[in-house]
C-alpha positions as CSV (number, residue, x, y, z in Angstrom):
1,X,87.4,-58.9,128.3
2,X,85.8,-60.2,125.1
3,X,87.7,-57.7,123.0
4,X,91.0,-59.0,124.4
5,X,90.4,-62.6,123.3
6,X,92.2,-64.3,120.4
7,X,90.0,-65.1,117.4
8,X,90.0,-68.8,118.4
9,X,89.0,-68.1,122.0
10,X,86.3,-65.6,120.9
11,X,84.8,-68.2,118.5
12,X,84.8,-70.7,121.3
13,X,82.8,-68.3,123.5
14,X,80.5,-67.0,120.8
15,X,79.9,-69.6,118.1
16,X,79.5,-72.7,120.3
17,X,76.4,-71.5,122.0
18,X,74.7,-74.1,119.8
19,X,75.9,-77.1,117.8
20,X,78.2,-78.3,120.6
21,X,79.8,-81.5,119.5
22,X,77.9,-84.5,120.8
23,X,80.7,-87.0,120.6
24,X,83.0,-88.8,123.1
25,X,85.7,-86.1,123.2
26,X,83.9,-82.8,122.5
27,X,86.6,-80.5,123.7
28,X,89.2,-82.2,121.5
29,X,86.8,-81.7,118.5
30,X,86.4,-78.0,119.4
31,X,90.1,-77.7,119.6
32,X,90.6,-79.2,116.1
33,X,88.0,-76.9,114.7
34,X,89.5,-73.8,116.3
35,X,93.3,-74.5,116.2
36,X,93.5,-75.1,120.0
37,X,94.6,-78.0,122.0
38,X,92.1,-80.0,124.0
39,X,93.6,-78.8,127.3
40,X,93.5,-75.1,126.1
41,X,89.8,-75.4,125.3
42,X,89.0,-76.8,128.7
43,X,91.2,-74.2,130.4
44,X,89.3,-71.3,128.6
45,X,85.9,-72.8,129.5
46,X,86.8,-73.5,133.1
47,X,88.1,-69.9,133.5
48,X,85.0,-68.4,132.0
49,X,82.9,-70.6,134.3
50,X,84.8,-69.5,137.4
51,X,84.4,-65.9,136.4
52,X,80.7,-66.3,135.9
53,X,80.8,-65.5,132.2
54,X,79.4,-68.9,131.3
55,X,76.6,-70.4,133.3
56,X,77.0,-74.0,132.0
57,X,77.4,-76.1,128.9
58,X,74.2,-77.9,128.1
59,X,70.7,-77.6,126.7
60,X,68.1,-74.9,126.7
61,X,64.7,-76.6,127.1
62,X,61.9,-76.0,124.7
63,X,59.2,-74.4,127.0
64,X,56.5,-76.2,125.1
65,X,57.8,-79.5,126.7
66,X,57.5,-78.4,130.3
67,X,55.1,-76.6,132.6
68,X,56.9,-73.3,132.8
69,X,55.5,-69.9,133.7
70,X,56.7,-66.3,134.4
71,X,55.6,-65.0,137.7
72,X,55.4,-61.4,138.9
73,X,54.9,-60.3,142.5
74,X,54.3,-56.9,144.1
75,X,56.6,-57.1,147.1
76,X,56.8,-54.2,149.6
77,X,60.3,-52.7,149.4
78,X,61.2,-53.5,153.0
79,X,60.4,-57.2,152.3
80,X,61.9,-57.5,148.9
81,X,65.3,-58.9,149.8
82,X,63.9,-61.5,152.2
83,X,61.1,-62.6,149.8
84,X,63.5,-62.7,146.8
85,X,66.1,-64.7,148.6
86,X,63.5,-67.2,149.8
87,X,62.1,-67.5,146.2
88,X,65.6,-68.2,145.0
89,X,65.9,-71.3,147.3
90,X,63.0,-73.0,145.5
91,X,64.4,-75.6,143.1
92,X,61.7,-74.9,140.6
93,X,62.9,-71.3,140.2
94,X,65.7,-70.8,137.7
95,X,65.6,-67.1,137.0
96,X,64.7,-64.4,139.6
97,X,65.0,-60.7,139.0
98,X,64.0,-57.4,140.5
99,X,62.6,-55.0,137.8
100,X,61.6,-51.4,137.8
101,X,57.9,-51.6,138.3
102,X,55.3,-51.7,141.1
103,X,55.3,-55.5,140.3
104,X,58.9,-55.6,141.2
105,X,59.9,-59.3,141.5
106,X,59.9,-61.5,138.4
107,X,60.9,-65.2,138.3
108,X,60.5,-68.2,136.2
109,X,59.0,-71.5,137.5
110,X,59.9,-74.7,135.6
111,X,57.9,-77.7,136.7
112,X,57.4,-81.1,135.3
113,X,53.6,-80.8,135.0
114,X,50.6,-78.5,135.7
115,X,49.8,-80.0,139.1
116,X,53.4,-79.4,140.3
117,X,53.2,-75.8,139.0
118,X,49.9,-75.1,140.8
119,X,51.2,-76.6,144.0
120,X,54.4,-74.5,143.8
121,X,52.3,-71.3,143.2
122,X,50.1,-72.1,146.2
123,X,53.1,-72.8,148.3
124,X,54.6,-69.3,147.4
125,X,51.3,-67.5,148.1
126,X,50.9,-69.3,151.5
127,X,54.5,-68.6,152.6
128,X,54.7,-65.0,151.5
129,X,51.1,-63.8,151.9
130,X,51.5,-62.2,148.5
131,X,49.7,-62.8,145.2
132,X,51.8,-64.5,142.6
133,X,50.7,-63.5,139.1
134,X,51.3,-66.5,136.9
135,X,51.7,-65.6,133.2
136,X,52.2,-68.9,131.3
137,X,53.6,-68.8,127.8
138,X,50.9,-69.3,125.1
139,X,53.1,-69.0,122.1
140,X,56.8,-68.6,121.5
141,X,57.9,-66.4,118.6
142,X,61.6,-66.4,119.3
143,X,63.3,-68.4,122.1
144,X,66.9,-68.6,123.2
145,X,69.2,-69.7,120.4
146,X,72.2,-68.0,121.9
147,X,73.4,-64.5,122.6
148,X,75.6,-63.3,119.7
149,X,78.5,-61.1,120.7
150,X,79.0,-59.8,117.1
151,X,76.6,-56.9,116.6
152,X,73.9,-58.9,118.3
153,X,73.2,-60.9,115.1
154,X,69.8,-62.4,114.9
155,X,69.5,-66.2,114.8
156,X,66.0,-67.2,113.7
157,X,64.8,-70.8,113.7
158,X,61.3,-72.3,113.6
159,X,60.2,-73.4,117.1
160,X,59.4,-77.1,117.2
161,X,56.2,-77.9,119.2
162,X,58.1,-80.3,121.4
163,X,57.1,-83.8,122.2
164,X,56.8,-83.7,126.0
165,X,59.3,-84.9,128.6
166,X,60.4,-88.6,128.8
167,X,58.7,-90.6,131.5
168,X,60.0,-90.6,135.1
169,X,62.5,-93.4,135.7
170,X,63.2,-94.0,132.0
171,X,66.7,-94.0,130.5
172,X,65.8,-90.9,128.5
173,X,64.6,-89.0,131.7
174,X,67.8,-89.9,133.5
175,X,69.8,-88.5,130.6
176,X,67.7,-85.4,130.5
177,X,68.4,-84.8,134.2
178,X,72.1,-85.2,133.6
179,X,72.0,-82.8,130.7
180,X,70.2,-80.1,132.7
181,X,73.0,-80.2,135.3
182,X,75.5,-79.3,132.5
183,X,78.4,-81.0,130.9
184,X,81.5,-81.3,133.1
185,X,84.6,-79.8,131.6
186,X,86.6,-83.0,131.3
187,X,88.0,-85.0,128.4
188,X,85.2,-87.6,128.3
189,X,82.2,-85.8,129.9
190,X,79.5,-88.2,128.7
191,X,81.0,-91.4,130.3
192,X,79.5,-90.7,133.7
193,X,76.1,-90.2,132.1
194,X,76.4,-93.6,130.5
195,X,77.3,-95.2,133.8
196,X,74.3,-93.4,135.5
197,X,71.8,-94.5,132.9
198,X,73.5,-97.9,132.5
199,X,73.8,-97.6,128.7
200,X,76.7,-97.2,126.3
201,X,78.3,-93.8,125.6
202,X,77.2,-94.1,122.0
203,X,73.6,-94.5,123.1
204,X,73.9,-91.4,125.4
205,X,74.9,-89.3,122.4
206,X,72.2,-90.8,120.2
207,X,69.6,-89.9,122.8
208,X,70.9,-86.3,123.1
209,X,70.7,-85.9,119.3
210,X,67.2,-87.2,119.4
211,X,66.3,-84.6,122.1
212,X,67.4,-81.9,119.6
213,X,65.6,-83.5,116.7
214,X,62.4,-83.9,118.7
215,X,62.4,-80.3,119.9
216,X,62.9,-81.1,123.6
217,X,66.1,-79.1,123.4
218,X,66.1,-75.7,121.6
219,X,69.9,-75.8,121.5
220,X,72.9,-77.5,123.2
221,X,76.0,-75.5,123.9
222,X,77.6,-72.8,125.9
223,X,75.1,-70.7,128.0
224,X,76.3,-67.2,128.7
225,X,75.6,-64.8,131.6
226,X,75.1,-61.7,129.5
227,X,75.3,-59.4,132.5
228,X,78.9,-60.5,133.0
229,X,79.7,-59.5,129.5
230,X,78.6,-55.9,130.0
231,X,74.9,-56.2,129.0
232,X,73.6,-54.4,132.1
233,X,70.7,-52.4,130.5
234,X,68.2,-55.3,130.0
235,X,64.5,-54.6,129.6
236,X,61.4,-56.7,129.5
237,X,59.2,-54.8,127.0
238,X,55.4,-55.5,127.1
239,X,52.4,-54.5,125.1
240,X,48.6,-55.2,125.3
241,X,47.5,-56.5,121.9
242,X,44.1,-57.7,120.8
243,X,44.0,-61.5,120.1
244,X,43.1,-60.9,116.5
245,X,46.5,-59.2,115.7
246,X,48.9,-60.5,118.4
247,X,50.3,-63.5,116.4
248,X,51.1,-61.3,113.3
249,X,52.7,-58.7,115.5
250,X,54.6,-61.2,117.5
251,X,56.0,-62.8,114.4
252,X,57.2,-59.4,113.1
253,X,58.6,-58.4,116.4
254,X,60.6,-61.7,116.7
255,X,62.4,-60.9,113.4
256,X,63.7,-57.5,114.5
257,X,67.5,-57.3,115.3
258,X,68.4,-57.2,118.9
259,X,65.3,-59.0,120.2
260,X,66.6,-62.0,122.2
261,X,63.2,-63.4,123.3
262,X,59.7,-62.9,122.1
263,X,56.5,-64.6,123.2
264,X,52.8,-64.3,123.9
265,X,51.8,-64.8,127.5
266,X,48.4,-65.3,129.3
267,X,47.5,-62.1,131.1
268,X,46.3,-61.9,134.7
269,X,43.5,-59.3,134.7
270,X,43.0,-56.9,136.4
271,X,46.5,-56.9,137.8
272,X,48.4,-57.5,134.5
273,X,46.9,-57.1,131.1
274,X,49.9,-57.2,128.8
275,X,50.2,-60.3,126.6
276,X,53.1,-59.6,124.1
277,X,56.6,-59.7,125.6
278,X,60.1,-59.3,124.3
279,X,63.5,-58.9,125.8
280,X,66.1,-56.3,124.7
281,X,69.6,-56.7,126.1
282,X,71.9,-53.7,125.9
283,X,74.9,-52.1,127.4
284,X,73.4,-48.7,127.9
285,X,69.9,-47.7,128.9
286,X,69.5,-45.0,126.3
287,X,70.4,-47.6,123.6
288,X,67.6,-49.9,124.8
289,X,65.0,-47.1,125.0
290,X,66.0,-45.9,121.5
291,X,65.6,-49.4,120.1
292,X,62.2,-49.8,121.9
293,X,61.0,-46.5,120.3
294,X,62.2,-47.7,116.9
295,X,60.2,-50.9,117.3
296,X,57.1,-48.9,118.2
297,X,57.6,-46.8,115.0
298,X,58.4,-49.6,112.7
299,X,55.7,-52.0,113.8
300,X,52.9,-49.5,114.6
301,X,52.9,-50.3,118.3
302,X,53.1,-46.7,119.6
303,X,49.4,-46.4,120.5
304,X,49.1,-49.7,122.3
305,X,49.2,-49.9,126.2
306,X,52.8,-50.7,126.9
307,X,55.6,-50.6,129.5
308,X,59.4,-51.1,129.7
309,X,60.6,-52.9,132.8
310,X,64.4,-52.6,133.2
311,X,66.1,-55.3,135.3
312,X,67.7,-54.0,138.5
313,X,69.1,-57.0,140.4
314,X,69.6,-60.6,139.5
315,X,68.9,-62.9,142.5
316,X,69.2,-66.2,140.6
317,X,70.0,-67.4,137.1
318,X,70.6,-71.0,136.1
319,X,69.3,-73.7,133.9
320,X,66.1,-75.5,134.7
321,X,66.0,-78.5,137.0
322,X,63.2,-81.0,137.3
323,X,61.4,-83.0,140.0
324,X,63.1,-81.4,143.0
325,X,61.3,-81.3,146.4
326,X,59.8,-78.1,147.7
327,X,61.7,-76.2,150.4
328,X,60.1,-74.3,153.2
């Protein structure tokens, strides 16, 4: 599908994963930059949304600003579909995958604060009778700045520490909640946000730019479903690294081409001891395994305890939402 796009349409899909125009008529601005009409831009984006190629247009949150954790669960095979489908109903869950491992269900919880996260984990344990292994991020070396469709070009950018979420009920929090729902594909998408927050459209755009400057947003733009673009061989690669060397290795790993995410996570001994994680997205399994082997050779990781967990099924993938009630 991507190879059949005109150069302008390809740029729209690929280049505007970050730097989306934060101005009153963003799709007209994109059209002017790409040589397309405003309606043509919106038609392309609506079509890709309907095909599942794009998830949404909006921000990727800086994980340092929220109480987010990766959770692994060992679910008996006969129970996997039922447990996974129930997990996906939880509003705090935004990614939920089956992976090739004894710990076979992996999902991301995004909560407003630590008490909410603990309560959600307790709720999951109580409902399923299974142990959720919570692996919170301790340090991000490379976090989502888009998924390049051109030779998987690496985009590196320092990760801002983040300034925390705006207070509940504040104008800024209302705008953050709007942004996480995604930009509607219409000529003036920010007007409804202004009405909801009871401020001017100019103030809405100013706040969104501040969210980027403050590090609350890692990026703002088109968010792709990479599996719909043919990237079906996706692997979470993990190593156990001593604390003295992990940051140096993490920084080196993050700079390697083809690494889409790289971070240090808190282990959960004795059930899970790995603490250095990265994601490799590929179209073929052999390509991913070859790239993993090359990383081991180049960075001297071969002798470390390690595993490669290929994704099998995606049960849920969407942007984070905040402050939703728990579901039974």
